[in-house]
All heavy atoms as an XYZ file, in Angstrom:
831
protein
N     -17.978    -11.096      9.057
C     -18.360     -9.827      8.366
C     -19.223    -10.169      7.164
O     -18.911    -11.062      6.339
C     -17.060     -9.158      7.860
C     -17.305     -8.004      6.984
S     -15.767     -7.126      6.469
C     -16.481     -5.926      5.396
N     -20.347     -9.574      7.069
C     -21.206     -9.746      5.916
C     -20.839     -8.722      4.808
O     -20.528     -7.573      5.119
C     -22.625     -9.399      6.318
O     -22.948    -10.243      7.454
C     -23.626     -9.731      5.163
N     -20.746     -9.154      3.555
C     -20.365     -8.290      2.478
C     -21.377     -7.195      2.282
O     -22.583     -7.472      2.216
C     -20.200     -9.084      1.224
N     -20.950     -5.954      2.274
C     -21.867     -4.851      2.003
C     -22.517     -4.922      0.573
O     -21.946     -5.643     -0.286
C     -20.996     -3.559      2.061
C     -19.741     -4.009      2.745
C     -19.564     -5.469      2.490
N     -23.576     -4.265      0.362
C     -24.321     -4.442     -0.916
C     -23.426     -4.142     -2.097
O     -23.631     -4.766     -3.107
C     -25.483     -3.442     -0.907
C     -26.659     -4.027     -0.204
C     -27.887     -3.130     -0.536
N     -28.959     -3.720      0.194
C     -30.143     -3.120      0.341
N     -30.294     -1.922     -0.133
N     -31.116     -3.719      0.864
N     -22.541     -3.169     -1.973
C     -21.714     -2.789     -3.158
C     -20.502     -3.762     -3.314
O     -19.781     -3.535     -4.339
C     -21.210     -1.411     -2.931
N     -20.275     -4.636     -2.492
C     -19.138     -5.477     -2.592
C     -19.097     -6.382     -3.803
O     -20.128     -6.979     -4.115
C     -18.953     -6.322     -1.322
N     -17.975     -6.474     -4.430
C     -17.907     -7.307     -5.727
C     -18.044     -8.746     -5.377
O     -18.424     -9.498     -6.207
C     -16.613     -7.010     -6.430
N     -17.697     -9.172     -4.161
C     -17.747    -10.557     -3.807
C     -19.190    -10.956     -3.360
O     -19.430    -12.212     -3.243
C     -16.760    -10.889     -2.664
S     -17.185     -9.966     -1.151
N     -20.078    -10.044     -3.226
C     -21.408    -10.407     -2.770
C     -22.019    -11.350     -3.797
O     -22.062    -11.144     -5.003
C     -22.290     -9.193     -2.723
C     -23.615     -9.435     -2.046
C     -24.261     -8.093     -1.733
N     -25.612     -8.347     -1.167
C     -25.837     -8.448      0.156
N     -24.843     -8.376      0.963
N     -27.005     -8.648      0.621
N     -22.486    -12.526     -3.366
C     -23.018    -13.532     -4.165
C     -22.079    -14.515     -4.713
O     -22.528    -15.559     -5.245
N     -20.780    -14.275     -4.564
C     -19.743    -15.152     -5.036
C     -19.637    -16.302     -4.046
O     -19.965    -16.179     -2.891
C     -18.421    -14.494     -5.216
N     -19.169    -17.439     -4.565
C     -18.894    -18.583     -3.697
C     -17.839    -18.228     -2.672
O     -16.749    -17.802     -3.064
C     -18.493    -19.777     -4.579
C     -18.324    -21.065     -3.784
O     -18.594    -21.090     -2.601
O     -17.803    -22.027     -4.389
N     -18.116    -18.496     -1.459
C     -17.101    -18.218     -0.362
C     -15.785    -18.926     -0.625
O     -14.771    -18.349     -0.276
C     -17.769    -18.586      0.977
C     -16.677    -18.568      2.120
C     -18.856    -17.652      1.336
N     -15.824    -20.101     -1.124
C     -14.661    -20.902     -1.375
C     -13.693    -20.188     -2.280
O     -12.470    -20.443     -2.232
C     -15.021    -22.230     -1.913
C     -15.794    -23.068     -0.873
C     -15.016    -23.333      0.346
O     -13.791    -23.669      0.297
O     -15.644    -23.195      1.461
N     -14.201    -19.322     -3.139
C     -13.309    -18.458     -4.077
C     -12.243    -17.709     -3.200
O     -11.160    -17.497     -3.764
C     -14.248    -17.475     -4.841
O     -15.214    -18.214     -5.490
C     -13.342    -16.667     -5.804
N     -12.642    -17.284     -2.024
C     -11.669    -16.417     -1.273
C     -10.850    -17.245     -0.245
O     -10.192    -16.709      0.542
C     -12.495    -15.345     -0.653
C     -13.163    -14.523     -1.642
C     -14.436    -14.640     -2.064
C     -12.424    -13.505     -2.371
C     -15.055    -13.925     -3.105
C     -12.994    -12.774     -3.359
C     -14.326    -12.970     -3.717
N     -11.046    -18.549     -0.303
C     -10.331    -19.400      0.605
C      -9.646    -20.559     -0.331
O     -10.030    -21.772     -0.166
C     -11.171    -19.982      1.689
C     -11.643    -18.962      2.653
C     -12.860    -18.285      2.336
C     -10.920    -18.633      3.748
C     -13.280    -17.312      3.238
C     -11.370    -17.589      4.628
C     -12.518    -16.977      4.272
N      -8.793    -20.239     -1.206
C      -8.234    -21.193     -2.190
C      -7.274    -22.143     -1.459
O      -6.733    -21.891     -0.378
C      -7.518    -20.311     -3.145
C      -7.201    -19.072     -2.418
C      -8.219    -18.809     -1.478
N      -7.149    -23.313     -2.085
C      -6.241    -24.331     -1.561
C      -4.793    -23.777     -1.605
O      -4.447    -23.053     -2.483
C      -6.362    -25.624     -2.366
N      -3.960    -24.194     -0.600
C      -2.556    -23.796     -0.603
C      -1.875    -24.118     -1.952
O      -2.047    -25.223     -2.476
C      -1.959    -24.538      0.509
C      -3.082    -24.810      1.394
C      -4.280    -25.084      0.474
N      -1.199    -23.146     -2.580
C      -0.550    -23.362     -3.885
C      -1.328    -23.206     -5.102
O      -0.786    -23.347     -6.211
N      -2.633    -23.025     -4.972
C      -3.538    -22.860     -6.056
C      -3.381    -21.408     -6.553
O      -4.274    -20.579     -6.249
C      -4.902    -23.211     -5.758
C      -5.854    -23.323     -6.990
O      -5.426    -22.906     -8.092
O      -6.966    -23.896     -6.851
N      -2.386    -21.075     -7.365
C      -2.118    -19.745     -7.850
C      -3.247    -19.159     -8.696
O      -3.646    -18.034     -8.617
C      -0.826    -19.670     -8.591
C      -0.502    -18.307     -9.077
C       0.332    -20.089     -7.681
N      -3.852    -19.957     -9.538
C      -4.974    -19.570    -10.412
C      -6.159    -19.164     -9.562
O      -6.780    -18.169     -9.937
C      -5.324    -20.712    -11.393
N      -6.450    -19.879     -8.513
C      -7.624    -19.518     -7.714
C      -7.367    -18.245     -6.903
O      -8.240    -17.372     -6.794
C      -7.892    -20.599     -6.645
N      -6.130    -18.039     -6.436
C      -5.793    -16.772     -5.762
C      -5.897    -15.637     -6.786
O      -6.483    -14.569     -6.447
C      -4.234    -16.841     -5.289
C      -3.837    -15.447     -4.809
C      -4.218    -17.868     -4.125
N      -5.439    -15.785     -7.995
C      -5.548    -14.678     -9.011
C      -7.086    -14.348     -9.225
O      -7.397    -13.229     -9.433
C      -4.922    -15.086    -10.315
C      -3.416    -15.006    -10.235
C      -2.826    -15.231    -11.563
N      -1.378    -15.141    -11.424
C      -0.486    -15.878    -12.107
N      -1.000    -16.734    -12.989
N       0.713    -15.802    -11.919
N      -7.914    -15.426     -9.347
C      -9.341    -15.185     -9.541
C      -9.905    -14.312     -8.406
O     -10.664    -13.427     -8.672
C     -10.081    -16.487     -9.674
C      -9.991    -17.149    -11.077
C     -11.014    -18.291    -11.246
N     -10.784    -19.348    -10.296
C      -9.932    -20.308    -10.438
N      -9.144    -20.437    -11.501
N      -9.829    -21.314     -9.545
N      -9.592    -14.690     -7.172
C     -10.127    -13.940     -6.012
C      -9.580    -12.490     -6.093
O     -10.298    -11.573     -5.827
C      -9.652    -14.684     -4.776
N      -8.316    -12.338     -6.381
C      -7.714    -10.995     -6.381
C      -8.324    -10.177     -7.496
O      -8.444     -8.886     -7.353
C      -6.178    -11.010     -6.555
C      -5.393    -11.666     -5.353
C      -3.964    -11.749     -5.687
C      -5.654    -10.883     -4.024
N      -8.732    -10.767     -8.629
C      -9.367     -9.995     -9.708
C     -10.707     -9.494     -9.265
O     -11.043     -8.394     -9.637
C      -9.466    -10.887    -10.968
C      -8.171    -11.082    -11.741
S      -8.304    -12.243    -13.088
C      -9.620    -11.642    -14.051
N     -11.422    -10.232     -8.542
C     -12.756     -9.795     -7.947
C     -12.487     -8.604     -6.984
O     -13.188     -7.595     -7.086
C     -13.466    -10.920     -7.254
C     -13.901    -11.999     -8.199
C     -14.677    -10.374     -6.452
C     -14.443    -13.316     -7.659
N     -11.458     -8.723     -6.169
C     -11.149     -7.650     -5.175
C     -10.693     -6.384     -5.941
O     -11.052     -5.311     -5.475
C     -10.091     -8.085     -4.225
S     -10.606     -9.382     -3.010
N      -9.966     -6.569     -6.982
C      -9.428     -5.356     -7.729
C     -10.570     -4.440     -8.181
O     -10.326     -3.250     -8.248
C      -8.671     -5.747     -8.893
C      -7.238     -6.157     -8.594
O      -6.803     -5.847     -7.426
O      -6.507     -6.810     -9.419
N     -11.693     -4.965     -8.491
C     -12.793     -4.107     -9.016
C     -13.828     -3.703     -7.922
O     -14.855     -3.131     -8.246
C     -13.413     -4.798    -10.191
C     -14.323     -6.039     -9.839
C     -15.067     -6.529    -11.028
N     -16.155     -7.366    -10.681
C     -16.103     -8.648    -10.645
N     -15.080     -9.316    -10.938
N     -17.214     -9.307    -10.213
N     -13.498     -4.045     -6.681
C     -14.427     -3.867     -5.599
C     -14.424     -2.455     -5.024
O     -13.350     -1.970     -4.621
C     -14.229     -4.877     -4.547
S     -15.421     -4.794     -3.168
N     -15.536     -1.747     -4.925
C     -15.581     -0.390     -4.393
C     -15.362     -0.426     -2.866
O     -15.125      0.697     -2.302
C     -16.929      0.107     -4.758
C     -17.760     -1.081     -4.899
C     -16.920     -2.218     -5.424
N     -15.497     -1.516     -2.140
C     -15.320     -1.572     -0.706
C     -14.094     -2.349     -0.268
O     -13.962     -2.872      0.797
C     -16.556     -2.083      0.013
C     -17.743     -1.150     -0.196
C     -16.927     -3.463     -0.413
N     -13.115     -2.387     -1.249
C     -11.833     -3.120     -0.990
C     -11.099     -2.537      0.293
O     -10.648     -3.313      1.046
C     -10.971     -3.048     -2.255
C      -9.608     -3.787     -2.064
C      -8.832     -3.722     -3.366
N      -8.425     -2.337     -3.644
C      -8.638     -1.799     -4.819
N      -9.126     -2.504     -5.840
N      -8.274     -0.561     -5.065
N     -11.062     -1.266      0.410
C     -10.298     -0.652      1.525
C     -10.923     -0.932      2.857
O     -10.246     -1.393      3.757
C     -10.031      0.835      1.285
C      -9.273      1.095     -0.038
C      -9.333      1.473      2.461
C      -7.958      0.374     -0.149
N     -12.219     -0.761      3.054
C     -12.877     -1.137      4.291
C     -12.688     -2.602      4.632
O     -12.486     -3.014      5.769
C     -14.272     -0.763      4.132
C     -14.322      0.301      3.088
C     -13.171     -0.047      2.129
N     -12.776     -3.477      3.583
C     -12.683     -4.902      3.750
C     -11.191     -5.192      4.284
O     -10.969     -6.008      5.183
C     -12.955     -5.612      2.437
S     -12.820     -7.382      2.524
N     -10.275     -4.527      3.671
C      -8.832     -4.747      3.995
C      -8.657     -4.319      5.421
O      -7.950     -5.019      6.219
C      -7.997     -3.875      3.055
C      -6.567     -3.939      3.190
C      -5.883     -3.101      2.169
N      -6.057     -3.757      0.777
C      -5.558     -3.281     -0.310
N      -4.920     -2.161     -0.335
N      -5.804     -3.926     -1.464
N      -9.176     -3.164      5.832
C      -9.051     -2.668      7.173
C      -9.626     -3.645      8.217
O      -9.087     -3.963      9.266
C      -9.714     -1.320      7.328
C      -8.915     -0.215      6.814
C      -9.443      1.163      7.189
N      -8.775      2.128      6.476
C      -9.389      3.110      5.785
N     -10.710      3.161      5.677
N      -8.692      4.074      5.136
N     -10.816     -4.170      7.869
C     -11.486     -5.118      8.715
C     -10.544     -6.337      8.951
O     -10.388     -6.793     10.085
C     -12.803     -5.579      8.136
C     -13.479     -6.698      8.927
C     -14.354     -6.349      9.925
C     -13.227     -8.039      8.719
C     -14.950     -7.326     10.760
C     -13.820     -9.004      9.416
C     -14.605     -8.671     10.409
O     -15.232     -9.634     11.179
N      -9.971     -6.841      7.859
C      -9.178     -8.107      7.970
C      -7.954     -7.801      8.842
O      -7.519     -8.657      9.613
C      -8.715     -8.557      6.582
N      -7.367     -6.601      8.671
C      -6.159     -6.285      9.371
C      -6.483     -6.010     10.906
O      -5.811     -6.519     11.811
C      -5.433     -5.148      8.778
C      -4.736     -5.419      7.448
C      -4.334     -4.057      6.800
C      -3.686     -6.404      7.556
N      -7.596     -5.231     11.121
C      -7.998     -4.947     12.479
C      -8.411     -6.182     13.319
O      -8.153     -6.246     14.484
C      -9.141     -3.978     12.531
C      -8.772     -2.543     11.997
O      -7.542     -2.291     11.942
O      -9.707     -1.728     11.738
N      -9.048     -7.140     12.613
C      -9.456     -8.399     13.273
C      -8.540     -9.544     13.130
O      -8.759    -10.627     13.526
C     -10.888     -8.810     12.815
C     -11.886     -7.780     13.234
N     -12.193     -6.628     12.457
C     -12.679     -7.763     14.280
C     -13.097     -5.973     13.107
N     -13.484     -6.638     14.225
N      -7.396     -9.259     12.565
C      -6.293    -10.209     12.378
C      -6.838    -11.584     11.774
O      -6.595    -12.583     12.257
C      -5.593    -10.516     13.647
C      -4.965     -9.273     14.204
C      -3.808     -9.618     15.170
N      -3.220     -8.483     15.842
C      -2.401     -7.661     15.319
N      -2.009     -7.787     14.076
N      -1.863     -6.659     16.042
N      -7.598    -11.372     10.638
C      -8.124    -12.501      9.947
C      -6.958    -13.333      9.447
O      -5.984    -12.760      8.778
C      -8.955    -12.065      8.755
C     -10.290    -11.482      9.104
C     -11.286    -12.535      9.647
O     -11.026    -13.781      9.544
O     -12.226    -12.092     10.275
N      -6.844    -14.604      9.732
C      -5.665    -15.406      9.378
C      -5.810    -16.131      8.116
O      -4.820    -16.434      7.489
C      -5.416    -16.473     10.524
C      -5.002    -15.807     11.796
C      -4.655    -16.797     12.845
N      -3.546    -17.589     12.384
C      -3.080    -18.693     12.896
N      -3.691    -19.167     13.961
N      -2.072    -19.334     12.478
N      -7.061    -16.357      7.680
C      -7.252    -17.119      6.518
C      -8.044    -16.456      5.471
O      -8.854    -15.571      5.691
C      -7.999    -18.480      6.848
C      -7.294    -19.268      7.917
C      -7.703    -19.241      9.221
C      -6.173    -19.961      7.616
C      -7.060    -19.998     10.224
C      -5.384    -20.633      8.657
C      -5.898    -20.627      9.911
O      -5.188    -21.330     10.936
N      -7.710    -16.791      4.162
C      -8.499    -16.293      3.017
C      -7.951    -15.006      2.525
O      -7.001    -14.397      2.978
N      -8.614    -14.560      1.424
C      -8.211    -13.294      0.785
C      -9.283    -12.264      1.148
O     -10.512    -12.486      0.956
C      -8.212    -13.578     -0.714
C      -7.097    -14.478     -1.081
C      -7.998    -12.243     -1.492
C      -7.005    -14.955     -2.459
N      -8.880    -11.165      1.723
C      -9.709    -10.086      2.160
C      -9.211     -8.726      1.636
O      -8.049     -8.455      1.795
C      -9.648     -9.979      3.691
C     -10.296    -11.141      4.451
C      -9.721    -12.345      4.606
C     -11.521    -11.171      5.097
N     -10.599    -13.199      5.310
C     -11.694    -12.457      5.613
C     -12.538    -10.209      5.252
C     -12.768    -12.803      6.350
C     -13.635    -10.582      5.991
C     -13.812    -11.844      6.542
N     -10.054     -8.030      0.985
C      -9.665     -6.768      0.530
C      -8.503     -6.735     -0.460
O      -7.775     -5.793     -0.546
N      -8.399     -7.826     -1.134
C      -7.283     -7.935     -2.109
C      -5.903     -8.282     -1.490
O      -4.843     -8.143     -2.165
N      -5.922     -8.712     -0.226
C      -4.694     -9.036      0.423
C      -4.736    -10.614      0.714
O      -5.723    -11.112      1.352
C      -4.554     -8.320      1.749
C      -4.520     -6.817      1.719
C      -4.406     -6.204      3.128
C      -3.289     -6.368      0.874
N      -3.665    -11.249      0.414
C      -3.479    -12.700      0.731
C      -3.172    -12.880      2.196
O      -2.768    -11.833      2.848
C      -2.450    -13.357     -0.177
O      -1.205    -12.759      0.095
C      -2.778    -13.260     -1.614
N      -3.171    -14.069      2.636
C      -2.798    -14.313      4.039
C      -1.402    -13.886      4.350
O      -1.041    -13.290      5.339
C      -2.898    -15.912      4.309
C      -4.335    -16.378      4.206
C      -4.395    -17.858      4.072
O      -3.435    -18.538      4.032
O      -5.530    -18.329      3.902
N      -0.473    -14.228      3.373
C       0.929    -13.788      3.493
C       1.158    -12.273      3.543
O       1.901    -11.800      4.359
C       1.777    -14.343      2.409
C       1.799    -15.950      2.323
C       0.562    -16.552      1.717
O      -0.238    -15.852      1.084
O       0.409    -17.730      1.812
N       0.451    -11.552      2.674
C       0.475    -10.152      2.660
C       0.052     -9.469      3.938
O       0.721     -8.601      4.474
C      -0.244     -9.580      1.483
O       0.298    -10.173      0.270
C      -0.018     -8.058      1.334
N      -1.117    -10.031      4.439
C      -1.592     -9.439      5.700
C      -0.665     -9.734      6.811
O      -0.395     -8.866      7.678
C      -2.939    -10.025      6.063
C      -4.131     -9.445      5.237
C      -5.426     -9.811      5.692
N      -5.674    -11.204      6.090
C      -5.923    -12.135      5.210
N      -6.080    -11.871      3.937
N      -6.065    -13.363      5.576
N      -0.116    -10.979      6.901
C       0.840    -11.345      7.924
C       2.094    -10.344      7.902
O       2.591     -9.854      8.942
C       1.342    -12.745      7.690
C       2.231    -13.343      8.779
C       2.574    -14.759      8.483
O       1.616    -15.586      8.413
O       3.767    -14.989      8.273
N       2.594    -10.083      6.694
C       3.752     -9.145      6.543
C       3.362     -7.746      7.011
O       4.142     -7.120      7.698
C       4.242     -9.131      5.113
O       4.574    -10.489      4.720
C       5.360     -8.191      4.895
N       2.219     -7.292      6.596
C       1.786     -5.929      6.926
C       1.657     -5.804      8.509
O       1.987     -4.796      9.045
C       0.500     -5.547      6.303
C       0.577     -5.235      4.803
C      -0.801     -5.111      4.188
C       1.491     -4.059      4.475
N       1.092     -6.846      9.040
C       0.912     -6.788     10.535
C       2.237     -6.848     11.227
O       2.480     -6.241     12.280
C       0.010     -7.938     10.987
C      -1.424     -7.806     10.614
C      -2.220     -9.066     10.911
C      -2.063     -6.601     11.408
N       3.188     -7.623     10.699
C       4.539     -7.743     11.257
C       5.331     -6.401     11.231
O       5.925     -5.951     12.227
C       5.333     -8.920     10.606
C       6.627     -9.172     11.260
C       7.381    -10.316     10.728
N       7.800    -10.026      9.322
C       7.257    -10.708      8.297
N       6.357    -11.650      8.410
N       7.650    -10.381      7.064
N       5.229     -5.747     10.122
C       6.038     -4.521      9.935
C       5.367     -3.314     10.521
O       5.970     -2.312     10.858
C       6.475     -4.251      8.483
C       5.243     -3.976      7.582
C       7.290     -5.260      7.973
C       5.529     -3.526      6.218
N       4.030     -3.388     10.742
C       3.271     -2.291     11.340
C       2.997     -1.166     10.412
O       3.431     -1.174      9.294
N       2.252     -0.165     10.880
C       1.883      0.942     10.011
C       3.094      1.795      9.653
O       4.038      1.767     10.429
C       0.850      1.728     10.897
C       1.130      1.341     12.253
C       1.729     -0.066     12.185
N       3.018      2.493      8.563
C       4.108      3.369      8.173
C       4.225      4.545      9.192
O       3.242      5.000      9.773
C       3.804      3.922      6.803
C       2.324      3.693      6.682
C       1.933      2.563      7.592
N       5.441      5.036      9.395
C       5.663      6.116     10.233
C       5.179      7.408      9.486
O       5.258      7.505      8.386
C       7.138      6.281     10.560
C       7.710      5.312     11.544
C       9.052      5.742     11.980
N      10.001      4.728     11.515
C      11.226      4.892     11.387
N      11.767      6.071     11.573
N      12.054      3.899     10.965
N       4.679      8.297     10.329
C       4.199      9.569      9.814
C       5.396     10.335      9.343
O       6.480     10.357      9.956
C       3.461     10.353     10.923
N       5.229     11.035      8.217
C       6.350     11.850      7.692
C       6.065     13.304      8.203
O       5.050     13.837      7.864
C       6.328     11.779      6.137
C       7.425     12.707      5.564
C       6.485     10.383      5.612
N       7.039     13.755      8.994
C       6.844     15.166      9.536
C       7.480     16.107      8.569
O       8.525     15.879      8.030
C       7.565     15.211     10.860
C       6.981     14.191     11.906
C       7.890     14.260     13.177
C       5.548     14.495     12.267
N       6.765     17.258      8.389
C       7.343     18.311      7.571
C       8.601     18.849      8.197
O       8.834     18.888      9.334
C       6.285     19.326      7.436
C       5.477     19.103      8.664
C       5.530     17.692      8.993
N       9.540     19.379      7.367
C      10.632     20.088      7.823
C      10.256     21.451      8.378
O       9.335     21.959      8.055
C      11.693     20.293      6.676
C      12.323     19.033      6.043
C      13.077     19.459      4.813
C      13.165     18.347      7.060
N      11.102     21.931      9.366
C      10.840     23.201      9.913
C      10.903     24.260      8.772
O      11.562     24.141      7.849
C      11.959     23.491     10.896
C      12.560     22.139     11.219
C      12.247     21.245     10.019
N      10.073     25.279      8.928
C       9.867     26.300      7.863
C      11.225     26.919      7.413
O      11.446     27.120      6.209
C       9.000     27.469      8.347
C       7.532     27.060      8.387
C       6.949     26.611      7.004
O       7.293     27.270      5.998
O       6.210     25.643      6.962
N      12.179     27.168      8.364
C      13.390     27.686      7.947
C      14.270     26.884      7.023
O      15.148     27.389      6.396
C      14.197     28.207      9.140
C      14.617     27.097     10.052
C      13.638     26.757     11.163
O      12.537     27.281     11.156
O      14.027     25.939     12.059
N      13.981     25.617      7.057
C      14.859     24.753      6.185
C      14.228     24.459      4.753
O      14.841     23.914      3.939
C      14.955     23.309      6.872
C      15.806     23.512      8.176
C      15.930     22.145      8.756
N      16.772     21.293      7.962
C      16.983     20.018      8.125
N      16.379     19.376      9.081
N      17.731     19.302      7.353
N      13.038     25.000      4.577
C      12.410     24.816      3.200
C      12.642     26.043      2.452
O      12.416     27.147      2.760
C      10.898     24.695      3.416
C      10.527     23.461      4.176
C      10.187     24.641      2.020
C       9.045     23.268      4.568
N      13.384     25.748      1.346
C      13.750     26.837      0.394
C      12.701     27.002     -0.717
O      12.261     25.999     -1.163
C      15.138     26.454     -0.229
O      15.401     27.457     -1.216
N      12.400     28.228     -0.959
C      11.414     28.463     -2.068
C      12.090     28.675     -3.396
O      11.438     28.707     -4.462
C      10.507     29.671     -1.730
O      11.373     30.804     -1.452
C       9.654     29.379     -0.496
N      13.426     28.847     -3.359
C      14.169     29.062     -4.619
C      14.825     27.717     -4.996
O      15.317     27.005     -4.151
C      15.224     30.173     -4.478
O      16.100     29.765     -3.408
C      14.635     31.445     -4.145
N      14.908     27.492     -6.293
C      15.505     26.254     -6.708
C      16.960     26.268     -6.498
O      17.596     27.328     -6.386
C      15.124     26.166     -8.198
C      14.760     27.567     -8.603
C      14.336     28.224     -7.362
N      17.576     25.083     -6.326
C      18.963     25.002     -6.065
C      19.735     25.388     -7.344
O      19.419     24.984     -8.496
C      19.338     23.536     -5.872
C      20.740     23.273     -5.500
C      21.325     23.537     -4.284
C      21.604     22.699     -6.465
C      22.613     23.288     -3.968
C      22.952     22.502     -6.135
C      23.420     22.795     -4.945
O      24.747     22.556     -4.632
N      20.730     26.366     -7.290
C      21.452     26.842     -8.423
C      22.922     26.773     -8.150
O      23.357     26.821     -6.993
C      21.081     28.307     -8.698
C      19.673     28.506     -9.234
C      19.464     29.859     -9.576
N      19.153     30.636     -8.405
C      19.156     31.939     -8.194
N      19.497     32.702     -9.220
N      18.908     32.472     -7.117
N      23.697     26.567     -9.157
C      25.098     26.537     -9.046
C      25.743     27.918     -9.547
O      25.258     28.401    -10.540
C      25.728     25.383     -9.886
C      25.206     24.059     -9.404
C      25.891     23.013    -10.219
N      25.415     21.717     -9.852
C      26.047     20.961     -8.924
N      27.164     21.414     -8.326
N      25.497     19.776     -8.607
N      26.663     28.386     -8.790
C      27.268     29.643     -9.141
C      28.651     29.323     -9.802
O      29.580     28.929     -9.175
C      27.551     30.515     -7.934
C      28.094     31.888     -8.262
O      28.424     32.132     -9.448
O      28.271     32.707     -7.299
N      28.750     29.349    -11.144
C      29.866     28.959    -11.864
C      30.986     30.001    -11.716
O      32.165     29.688    -11.867
C      29.584     28.716    -13.335
C      28.548     27.676    -13.650
C      28.220     27.590    -15.112
C      28.992     26.330    -13.094
N      30.664     31.251    -11.370
C      31.719     32.280    -11.293
C      32.572     32.110    -10.131
O      33.715     32.601    -10.095
C      30.988     33.724    -11.210
O      30.245     33.696     -9.995
N      32.242     31.316     -9.084
C      33.040     31.078     -7.885
C      34.092     29.967     -8.098
O      34.911     29.777     -7.253
C      32.188     30.810     -6.703
C      31.433     32.003     -6.248
C      30.758     31.644     -4.910
N      29.935     32.754     -4.432
C      29.433     32.851     -3.296
N      29.625     31.811     -2.411
N      28.659     33.817     -2.942
N      33.892     29.192     -9.105
C      34.693     28.007     -9.316
C      36.134     28.487     -9.640
O      36.363     29.237    -10.650
C      34.140     27.194    -10.360
O      35.042     26.043    -10.639
N      37.135     28.082     -8.889
C      38.495     28.451     -9.206
C      39.338     27.295     -9.816
O      40.311     27.562    -10.403
C      39.171     28.944     -7.883
O      39.122     27.890     -6.931
C      38.566     30.186     -7.355
N      38.920     26.101     -9.601
C      39.676     24.964    -10.102
C      38.933     24.210    -11.231
O      39.302     23.022    -11.516
C      40.036     24.041     -8.926
C      38.745     23.527     -8.186
O      37.619     23.894     -8.551
O      38.916     22.718     -7.333
N      37.927     24.808    -11.821
C      37.191     24.174    -12.848
C      36.152     23.190    -12.387
O      35.390     22.642    -13.153
N      36.002     22.990    -11.015
C      34.946     22.136    -10.531
C      33.824     22.978    -10.126
O      33.925     24.089     -9.546
C      35.572     21.440     -9.194
C      34.438     20.587     -8.613
C      36.740     20.597     -9.545
N      32.705     22.539    -10.474
C      31.453     23.259    -10.147
C      31.116     23.012     -8.712
O      30.970     21.930     -8.291
C      30.278     22.789    -11.089
C      30.592     23.077    -12.514
C      29.018     23.522    -10.629
C      29.562     22.530    -13.501
N      31.026     24.099     -7.970
C      30.739     24.042     -6.508
C      29.416     24.603     -6.263
O      29.071     25.579     -6.885
C      31.804     24.755     -5.717
N      28.691     24.069     -5.300
C      27.404     24.603     -4.924
C      27.464     26.029     -4.328
O      28.497     26.308     -3.743
C      26.781     23.728     -3.884
C      27.814     22.792     -3.493
C      28.951     22.932     -4.529
N      26.518     26.895     -4.664
C      26.520     28.252     -4.099
C      26.250     28.194     -2.568
O      25.317     27.507     -2.214
C      25.458     29.012     -4.867
C      25.383     30.450     -4.517
C      24.306     31.014     -5.367
N      24.367     32.431     -5.340
C      23.562     33.208     -5.932
N      22.631     32.623     -6.716
N      23.600     34.529     -5.967
N      26.973     28.892     -1.820
C      26.765     28.902     -0.388
C      26.331     30.269      0.077
O      26.601     31.245     -0.384
C      28.000     28.495      0.437
C      27.552     27.550      1.492
C      29.027     27.929     -0.415
């Protein structure tokens, strides 16, 4: 993948994004470049779609990409059926309490 014109890594030394194992300072430097990049998300998608095994892509380390690929995409959150959605806030009816315990209004 060639870095798009707007990429923050364009012109940077390629080795910056392939740090030696355990070189935390080098990883941080690469991640700082990715943090300010306007094409970080497309870069990240490319790395995940092509299962890039090495280097830092789109602000993701090798370990992070491996984890994301292992767990897979998040499940879609489906809305509740309309009849279950209440438009009134939950209120407690204190007048129904007979034993001093506040019970929800039914």
